[in-house]
N, C-alpha and C positions, 0 to 999 in steps of 0.2 A: 504494499500499499504506499502511496506517495505521501511524503510529509507535507503538512500544510505550510503555506508561505510564511516567512518570518515577518517581523514588524517592519522591516525596511523595504519590502516589496511594494512596487507602485500599484495602487488600487485607484480606479476611476469610480467616483461615487455614483450611485443610482439617482442622480438629480440632473436636471437640464444644465448643460454647460454653457449654452448660449441661446439666444432667441433672436427672431427676426428672419426676414427672407430677402432683404435688399441691403446693399452696402453703398454708402456715398463714396464716389471716386474723388481723387485729388484733382485740382484744376477747376473744371466747370461744376463739380459737385453733383452731377446727375447720378441718381441711384442706379445700380445694376443688380440684377437678380442673382442671389447666391445659389450655386448648384452643389457645392460640397464644402464641408468643414472637417478639418483633421487636427488631431493633437499630434505634434511631432516630438518624439523623445530622442535626444542625442545621448550617446554613451561615451564614456572616457576613452574607449578603444576606437572611436571614430564611427561606430555603428549608428544606425538611425532606424527607429521604428515609427511607422505612421499608423495611427489609429483613426480610421474614418468614423465620424459621428453619424448618427442616423436622425433624419428629420421626422419627428412625430409630434403631433398636437401643437404645432407652431413653435417648437423649440428643437435644439440639437442635443441629442443624448448619446452617451457611450453605448456601444453595441451590447 
């Protein structure tokens, strides 16, 4: 049986991490529709983990 993760393991909470469906752009400030939101985790060894969020109920949630 696998050991449970320790206290230092990254956990994404079961709450919305962002809300909204448009983003204002620099310059003219016209809003553009958001199609994807990700949390990017960089590690000390140069690795990178991308966690795509899921759009539900008007907010962006961890999968």
